[in-house]
N, C-alpha and C positions, 0 to 999 in steps of 0.2 A: 594331400592331410599328409600330413603326415606325424610319422606313429615313434613312440621310442620308446625304445625296448631295454631290461640289464636283463646282463647275461651272468656268468655270475660262474664259476668255472666249479665241476667234482669235488679238485683236490691245488695248493700249491705250492708248485717247484723253486725249487733251489733256483741263488740268485748264480751266473754262471752257472750252465746251462747249456750245454751248444740246441742252437734251434732244429732240431730234422727232425720229418715224418717220422719217427720213432717214442723221439720224446717230448712230443704234441701228443702225438695217441695218452700217454702217462696222466695227462690233463681230468683224464673220468669226462662222465659224459654232464656239457654244462646243466645251469635252474634257468633257464630266457624266460621270464614272466615278463606281458604283454599287458599292460594297461584295461580299464573296461574299452569295449569303444561306446557307445551307448548314441542313441538324439541325433543320428546319422542319417541323412538321407540321404538316397544315389539316383542321379535319369542316366537315364538308356541313351543312346545313340537311336536316332529317329529316321527312320527308313523307305519310302513308299516299297511297291512289294518290286516295287519294277528296278528298285536303284538297292536291294538287301546286296550288301557281299556275295561273292563265292561260298560255297557251303563250304565242310568237309574239318570245321574246325571244332571238333566238338567242345559244349557247355561254354558259349557263347549265346549273348539273350541278347536282344534290343528287341527295343518298341518299334511297332506296326504300322503307321496308318492307314493304310486299306488293305490290313493282312485278316479282316475277317468277312470274310467274301464282298469285297470287295473296296466300301467306302469306308467299316467301322474297322474304330486301332486290337490292334488285339497287343503281344507280349511273342517272343518269335523263340527257339531254341532252338541250335547251332547244333542238334545229335548225329553229325558227319557225313550226313547220307543224303539229313536236308531239313531247312527250317520245316520246323514242326510251330504249330500257333498252338498257345496258349493264351483261351478266352476268357474277360474280365469281365461280366457273367455281373451283377448287381450292385446298384451305386452304396455307396457306404451310407451302413446306419448301425445306428442303436439297440437297433430292437435284432430280436433274431425269425423275424415272421419273412420268410419266402415265397416266391408265387414258382411254383413248378408247373408244368407243362409233361403231364407223362400219358405216352402211346402208349398202346392196348396193340 
């Protein structure tokens, strides 16, 4: 998905100025306007546990088809050392009723 942004320089330079690092720095801090991104779904890469890429790149997010106990799907995050499981939990619901099992 391409996103178009508008960049406006902080100041305007006169014409005929040599393009140098010091002159370009005089442009000031630009204002960047990013349009609102909404109604966009993402699709995570799908892996079985045996086919997960090597860990070590912090922040990667994948869908694991059998990562919760060997038969249930989950989402996994690479923490730099391991792929860690994020359990999917209950089905989406319009009510706030949840069933919890609490052990003592």
